[in-house]
Jmol script that loads the backbone (N, CA, C; Angstrom):
load data "model"
ATOM      1  N   MET A   1     136.938  93.917 115.666  1.00  0.00           N
ATOM      2  CA  MET A   1     136.659  95.077 116.442  1.00  0.00           C
ATOM      3  C   MET A   1     137.719  96.166 116.130  1.00  0.00           C
ATOM      4  N   THR A   2     137.286  97.308 115.717  1.00  0.00           N
ATOM      5  CA  THR A   2     138.164  98.390 115.338  1.00  0.00           C
ATOM      6  C   THR A   2     138.505  99.325 116.504  1.00  0.00           C
ATOM      7  N   HIS A   3     137.760  99.254 117.576  1.00  0.00           N
ATOM      8  CA  HIS A   3     138.018 100.097 118.699  1.00  0.00           C
ATOM      9  C   HIS A   3     138.925  99.388 119.725  1.00  0.00           C
ATOM     10  N   PRO A   4     139.480 100.112 120.692  1.00  0.00           N
ATOM     11  CA  PRO A   4     140.318  99.482 121.713  1.00  0.00           C
ATOM     12  C   PRO A   4     139.557  98.421 122.463  1.00  0.00           C
ATOM     13  N   ALA A   5     140.267  97.498 123.129  1.00  0.00           N
ATOM     14  CA  ALA A   5     139.644  96.513 123.981  1.00  0.00           C
ATOM     15  C   ALA A   5     138.729  97.212 124.955  1.00  0.00           C
ATOM     16  N   LEU A   6     137.509  96.668 125.163  1.00  0.00           N
ATOM     17  CA  LEU A   6     136.525  97.300 126.063  1.00  0.00           C
ATOM     18  C   LEU A   6     137.116  97.616 127.436  1.00  0.00           C
ATOM     19  N   HIS A   7     137.892  96.712 127.937  1.00  0.00           N
ATOM     20  CA  HIS A   7     138.430  96.931 129.300  1.00  0.00           C
ATOM     21  C   HIS A   7     139.465  98.041 129.338  1.00  0.00           C
ATOM     22  N   ASP A   8     139.910  98.542 128.201  1.00  0.00           N
ATOM     23  CA  ASP A   8     140.849  99.645 128.162  1.00  0.00           C
ATOM     24  C   ASP A   8     140.146 101.005 128.068  1.00  0.00           C
ATOM     25  N   LEU A   9     138.850 101.004 127.860  1.00  0.00           N
ATOM     26  CA  LEU A   9     138.056 102.216 127.724  1.00  0.00           C
ATOM     27  C   LEU A   9     137.686 102.795 129.110  1.00  0.00           C
ATOM     28  N   GLY A  10     137.586 104.069 129.177  1.00  0.00           N
ATOM     29  CA  GLY A  10     137.005 104.689 130.386  1.00  0.00           C
ATOM     30  C   GLY A  10     135.499 104.607 130.322  1.00  0.00           C
ATOM     31  N   VAL A  11     134.860 104.940 131.383  1.00  0.00           N
ATOM     32  CA  VAL A  11     133.383 104.844 131.443  1.00  0.00           C
ATOM     33  C   VAL A  11     132.744 105.699 130.396  1.00  0.00           C
ATOM     34  N   ALA A  12     133.217 106.938 130.227  1.00  0.00           N
ATOM     35  CA  ALA A  12     132.625 107.831 129.224  1.00  0.00           C
ATOM     36  C   ALA A  12     132.847 107.319 127.813  1.00  0.00           C
ATOM     37  N   GLN A  13     133.967 106.755 127.551  1.00  0.00           N
ATOM     38  CA  GLN A  13     134.262 106.157 126.240  1.00  0.00           C
ATOM     39  C   GLN A  13     133.372 104.973 125.960  1.00  0.00           C
ATOM     40  N   LEU A  14     133.208 104.100 126.941  1.00  0.00           N
ATOM     41  CA  LEU A  14     132.328 102.958 126.831  1.00  0.00           C
ATOM     42  C   LEU A  14     130.901 103.381 126.556  1.00  0.00           C
ATOM     43  N   ALA A  15     130.464 104.402 127.287  1.00  0.00           N
ATOM     44  CA  ALA A  15     129.095 104.899 127.136  1.00  0.00           C
ATOM     45  C   ALA A  15     128.915 105.404 125.673  1.00  0.00           C
ATOM     46  N   THR A  16     129.910 106.047 125.108  1.00  0.00           N
ATOM     47  CA  THR A  16     129.851 106.526 123.731  1.00  0.00           C
ATOM     48  C   THR A  16     129.735 105.361 122.805  1.00  0.00           C
ATOM     49  N   GLU A  17     130.595 104.338 123.006  1.00  0.00           N
ATOM     50  CA  GLU A  17     130.539 103.139 122.137  1.00  0.00           C
ATOM     51  C   GLU A  17     129.128 102.515 122.166  1.00  0.00           C
ATOM     52  N   LEU A  18     128.514 102.454 123.340  1.00  0.00           N
ATOM     53  CA  LEU A  18     127.190 101.887 123.479  1.00  0.00           C
ATOM     54  C   LEU A  18     126.168 102.772 122.783  1.00  0.00           C
ATOM     55  N   ARG A  19     126.203 104.067 123.102  1.00  0.00           N
ATOM     56  CA  ARG A  19     125.217 104.980 122.502  1.00  0.00           C
ATOM     57  C   ARG A  19     125.266 105.000 121.035  1.00  0.00           C
ATOM     58  N   GLU A  20     126.469 104.961 120.454  1.00  0.00           N
ATOM     59  CA  GLU A  20     126.629 104.998 119.012  1.00  0.00           C
ATOM     60  C   GLU A  20     126.564 103.634 118.361  1.00  0.00           C
ATOM     61  N   ARG A  21     126.279 102.655 119.183  1.00  0.00           N
ATOM     62  CA  ARG A  21     126.030 101.252 118.717  1.00  0.00           C
ATOM     63  C   ARG A  21     127.230 100.650 118.014  1.00  0.00           C
ATOM     64  N   ARG A  22     128.386 101.036 118.455  1.00  0.00           N
ATOM     65  CA  ARG A  22     129.603 100.388 117.950  1.00  0.00           C
ATOM     66  C   ARG A  22     129.854  99.097 118.681  1.00  0.00           C
ATOM     67  N   VAL A  23     129.232  99.009 119.831  1.00  0.00           N
ATOM     68  CA  VAL A  23     129.261  97.752 120.660  1.00  0.00           C
ATOM     69  C   VAL A  23     127.883  97.691 121.334  1.00  0.00           C
ATOM     70  N   SER A  24     127.427  96.492 121.534  1.00  0.00           N
ATOM     71  CA  SER A  24     126.136  96.328 122.242  1.00  0.00           C
ATOM     72  C   SER A  24     126.391  96.084 123.736  1.00  0.00           C
ATOM     73  N   ALA A  25     125.394  96.341 124.512  1.00  0.00           N
ATOM     74  CA  ALA A  25     125.516  96.076 125.985  1.00  0.00           C
ATOM     75  C   ALA A  25     125.736  94.598 126.223  1.00  0.00           C
ATOM     76  N   VAL A  26     125.127  93.765 125.437  1.00  0.00           N
ATOM     77  CA  VAL A  26     125.390  92.294 125.609  1.00  0.00           C
ATOM     78  C   VAL A  26     126.818  91.966 125.296  1.00  0.00           C
ATOM     79  N   GLU A  27     127.365  92.544 124.238  1.00  0.00           N
ATOM     80  CA  GLU A  27     128.773  92.279 123.890  1.00  0.00           C
ATOM     81  C   GLU A  27     129.684  92.745 125.025  1.00  0.00           C
ATOM     82  N   ALA A  28     129.377  93.910 125.535  1.00  0.00           N
ATOM     83  CA  ALA A  28     130.178  94.437 126.661  1.00  0.00           C
ATOM     84  C   ALA A  28     130.068  93.585 127.885  1.00  0.00           C
ATOM     85  N   ALA A  29     128.844  93.128 128.184  1.00  0.00           N
ATOM     86  CA  ALA A  29     128.637  92.259 129.372  1.00  0.00           C
ATOM     87  C   ALA A  29     129.396  90.948 129.182  1.00  0.00           C
ATOM     88  N   GLN A  30     129.266  90.366 127.999  1.00  0.00           N
ATOM     89  CA  GLN A  30     129.994  89.108 127.743  1.00  0.00           C
ATOM     90  C   GLN A  30     131.537  89.283 127.854  1.00  0.00           C
ATOM     91  N   HIS A  31     131.964  90.388 127.402  1.00  0.00           N
ATOM     92  CA  HIS A  31     133.442  90.704 127.429  1.00  0.00           C
ATOM     93  C   HIS A  31     133.885  90.785 128.925  1.00  0.00           C
ATOM     94  N   PHE A  32     133.158  91.549 129.737  1.00  0.00           N
ATOM     95  CA  PHE A  32     133.560  91.706 131.107  1.00  0.00           C
ATOM     96  C   PHE A  32     133.355  90.450 131.938  1.00  0.00           C
ATOM     97  N   LEU A  33     132.331  89.656 131.623  1.00  0.00           N
ATOM     98  CA  LEU A  33     132.132  88.381 132.304  1.00  0.00           C
ATOM     99  C   LEU A  33     133.309  87.433 131.972  1.00  0.00           C
ATOM    100  N   ALA A  34     133.673  87.389 130.703  1.00  0.00           N
ATOM    101  CA  ALA A  34     134.802  86.526 130.319  1.00  0.00           C
ATOM    102  C   ALA A  34     136.084  86.978 130.982  1.00  0.00           C
ATOM    103  N   ARG A  35     136.249  88.279 131.050  1.00  0.00           N
ATOM    104  CA  ARG A  35     137.412  88.857 131.721  1.00  0.00           C
ATOM    105  C   ARG A  35     137.465  88.505 133.212  1.00  0.00           C
ATOM    106  N   ALA A  36     136.320  88.568 133.851  1.00  0.00           N
ATOM    107  CA  ALA A  36     136.228  88.209 135.252  1.00  0.00           C
ATOM    108  C   ALA A  36     136.622  86.767 135.459  1.00  0.00           C
ATOM    109  N   HIS A  37     136.106  85.927 134.582  1.00  0.00           N
ATOM    110  CA  HIS A  37     136.456  84.468 134.707  1.00  0.00           C
ATOM    111  C   HIS A  37     137.939  84.212 134.438  1.00  0.00           C
ATOM    112  N   SER A  38     138.476  84.897 133.482  1.00  0.00           N
ATOM    113  CA  SER A  38     139.911  84.657 133.125  1.00  0.00           C
ATOM    114  C   SER A  38     140.867  85.193 134.209  1.00  0.00           C
ATOM    115  N   HIS A  39     140.319  86.061 135.090  1.00  0.00           N
ATOM    116  CA  HIS A  39     141.135  86.647 136.184  1.00  0.00           C
ATOM    117  C   HIS A  39     140.655  86.270 137.544  1.00  0.00           C
ATOM    118  N   GLN A  40     139.903  85.128 137.637  1.00  0.00           N
ATOM    119  CA  GLN A  40     139.319  84.797 138.918  1.00  0.00           C
ATOM    120  C   GLN A  40     140.352  84.460 139.987  1.00  0.00           C
ATOM    121  N   HIS A  41     141.553  84.163 139.590  1.00  0.00           N
ATOM    122  CA  HIS A  41     142.634  83.938 140.545  1.00  0.00           C
ATOM    123  C   HIS A  41     142.900  85.164 141.416  1.00  0.00           C
ATOM    124  N   LEU A  42     142.454  86.321 140.961  1.00  0.00           N
ATOM    125  CA  LEU A  42     142.673  87.568 141.737  1.00  0.00           C
ATOM    126  C   LEU A  42     141.696  87.661 142.943  1.00  0.00           C
ATOM    127  N   GLY A  43     140.581  86.911 142.873  1.00  0.00           N
ATOM    128  CA  GLY A  43     139.661  86.943 143.977  1.00  0.00           C
ATOM    129  C   GLY A  43     138.893  88.243 144.085  1.00  0.00           C
ATOM    130  N   ALA A  44     138.675  88.930 143.002  1.00  0.00           N
ATOM    131  CA  ALA A  44     138.032  90.251 143.001  1.00  0.00           C
ATOM    132  C   ALA A  44     136.554  90.178 143.177  1.00  0.00           C
ATOM    133  N   TYR A  45     135.907  89.053 142.891  1.00  0.00           N
ATOM    134  CA  TYR A  45     134.482  88.882 142.977  1.00  0.00           C
ATOM    135  C   TYR A  45     134.124  87.733 143.905  1.00  0.00           C
ATOM    136  N   VAL A  46     133.097  87.998 144.738  1.00  0.00           N
ATOM    137  CA  VAL A  46     132.584  86.939 145.543  1.00  0.00           C
ATOM    138  C   VAL A  46     131.666  86.026 144.730  1.00  0.00           C
ATOM    139  N   ALA A  47     130.839  86.640 143.832  1.00  0.00           N
ATOM    140  CA  ALA A  47     129.951  85.882 142.983  1.00  0.00           C
ATOM    141  C   ALA A  47     129.636  86.706 141.716  1.00  0.00           C
ATOM    142  N   LEU A  48     129.319  85.972 140.672  1.00  0.00           N
ATOM    143  CA  LEU A  48     128.875  86.595 139.419  1.00  0.00           C
ATOM    144  C   LEU A  48     127.555  85.950 139.044  1.00  0.00           C
ATOM    145  N   ASN A  49     126.583  86.793 138.685  1.00  0.00           N
ATOM    146  CA  ASN A  49     125.321  86.303 138.234  1.00  0.00           C
ATOM    147  C   ASN A  49     125.210  86.598 136.734  1.00  0.00           C
ATOM    148  N   GLU A  50     125.689  85.638 135.951  1.00  0.00           N
ATOM    149  CA  GLU A  50     125.729  85.847 134.492  1.00  0.00           C
ATOM    150  C   GLU A  50     124.370  86.015 133.903  1.00  0.00           C
ATOM    151  N   GLU A  51     123.384  85.238 134.333  1.00  0.00           N
ATOM    152  CA  GLU A  51     122.026  85.299 133.807  1.00  0.00           C
ATOM    153  C   GLU A  51     121.447  86.711 134.006  1.00  0.00           C
ATOM    154  N   ALA A  52     121.561  87.243 135.194  1.00  0.00           N
ATOM    155  CA  ALA A  52     121.045  88.573 135.518  1.00  0.00           C
ATOM    156  C   ALA A  52     121.816  89.635 134.712  1.00  0.00           C
ATOM    157  N   THR A  53     123.122  89.479 134.641  1.00  0.00           N
ATOM    158  CA  THR A  53     123.962  90.434 133.941  1.00  0.00           C
ATOM    159  C   THR A  53     123.519  90.552 132.490  1.00  0.00           C
ATOM    160  N   LEU A  54     123.374  89.387 131.836  1.00  0.00           N
ATOM    161  CA  LEU A  54     122.993  89.360 130.427  1.00  0.00           C
ATOM    162  C   LEU A  54     121.546  89.870 130.225  1.00  0.00           C
ATOM    163  N   ALA A  55     120.634  89.541 131.178  1.00  0.00           N
ATOM    164  CA  ALA A  55     119.288  90.022 131.033  1.00  0.00           C
ATOM    165  C   ALA A  55     119.266  91.575 131.139  1.00  0.00           C
ATOM    166  N   GLN A  56     120.044  92.110 132.030  1.00  0.00           N
ATOM    167  CA  GLN A  56     120.107  93.584 132.165  1.00  0.00           C
ATOM    168  C   GLN A  56     120.759  94.188 130.901  1.00  0.00           C
ATOM    169  N   ALA A  57     121.721  93.517 130.327  1.00  0.00           N
ATOM    170  CA  ALA A  57     122.359  94.024 129.107  1.00  0.00           C
ATOM    171  C   ALA A  57     121.376  93.997 127.933  1.00  0.00           C
ATOM    172  N   ARG A  58     120.584  92.936 127.847  1.00  0.00           N
ATOM    173  CA  ARG A  58     119.557  92.886 126.766  1.00  0.00           C
ATOM    174  C   ARG A  58     118.559  94.021 126.950  1.00  0.00           C
ATOM    175  N   ALA A  59     118.161  94.277 128.172  1.00  0.00           N
ATOM    176  CA  ALA A  59     117.200  95.358 128.443  1.00  0.00           C
ATOM    177  C   ALA A  59     117.841  96.737 128.089  1.00  0.00           C
ATOM    178  N   ALA A  60     119.098  96.879 128.375  1.00  0.00           N
ATOM    179  CA  ALA A  60     119.802  98.140 128.034  1.00  0.00           C
ATOM    180  C   ALA A  60     119.856  98.309 126.525  1.00  0.00           C
ATOM    181  N   ASP A  61     120.159  97.214 125.812  1.00  0.00           N
ATOM    182  CA  ASP A  61     120.197  97.246 124.325  1.00  0.00           C
ATOM    183  C   ASP A  61     118.835  97.683 123.760  1.00  0.00           C
ATOM    184  N   ALA A  62     117.735  97.133 124.409  1.00  0.00           N
ATOM    185  CA  ALA A  62     116.402  97.482 123.947  1.00  0.00           C
ATOM    186  C   ALA A  62     116.125  98.959 124.163  1.00  0.00           C
ATOM    187  N   ARG A  63     116.566  99.497 125.302  1.00  0.00           N
ATOM    188  CA  ARG A  63     116.328 100.918 125.579  1.00  0.00           C
ATOM    189  C   ARG A  63     117.145 101.820 124.595  1.00  0.00           C
ATOM    190  N   ILE A  64     118.378 101.407 124.295  1.00  0.00           N
ATOM    191  CA  ILE A  64     119.196 102.129 123.347  1.00  0.00           C
ATOM    192  C   ILE A  64     118.542 102.124 121.993  1.00  0.00           C
ATOM    193  N   ALA A  65     118.052 100.958 121.576  1.00  0.00           N
ATOM    194  CA  ALA A  65     117.371 100.852 120.246  1.00  0.00           C
ATOM    195  C   ALA A  65     116.101 101.689 120.175  1.00  0.00           C
ATOM    196  N   ALA A  66     115.420 101.747 121.331  1.00  0.00           N
ATOM    197  CA  ALA A  66     114.158 102.542 121.357  1.00  0.00           C
ATOM    198  C   ALA A  66     114.401 104.016 121.559  1.00  0.00           C
ATOM    199  N   GLY A  67     115.590 104.404 121.845  1.00  0.00           N
ATOM    200  CA  GLY A  67     115.916 105.784 122.098  1.00  0.00           C
ATOM    201  C   GLY A  67     115.569 106.285 123.470  1.00  0.00           C
ATOM    202  N   THR A  68     115.344 105.372 124.398  1.00  0.00           N
ATOM    203  CA  THR A  68     114.897 105.761 125.740  1.00  0.00           C
ATOM    204  C   THR A  68     115.965 105.568 126.798  1.00  0.00           C
ATOM    205  N   ALA A  69     117.191 105.228 126.352  1.00  0.00           N
ATOM    206  CA  ALA A  69     118.311 105.045 127.281  1.00  0.00           C
ATOM    207  C   ALA A  69     118.704 106.408 127.892  1.00  0.00           C
ATOM    208  N   GLY A  70     119.117 106.444 129.121  1.00  0.00           N
ATOM    209  CA  GLY A  70     119.485 107.644 129.794  1.00  0.00           C
ATOM    210  C   GLY A  70     120.821 108.157 129.475  1.00  0.00           C
TER     211      GLY A  70
END
end "model"
wireframe off; spacefill off
backbone 0.3
color backbone group
């Protein structure tokens, strides 16, 4: 990965990475899910739905590929 760690990016920067396909939504989702698991001792999340998160990321990647993402 040649860009900064995804968790160090601002929202606008992450959106640019996604739009320009330097990172996929699935990659971003996996990164943030892994990060949530590695920091679960903080108690920041009540629950994580990995299946739904990854399904939404796949759908976002499809919209980006089709040019219909917002």
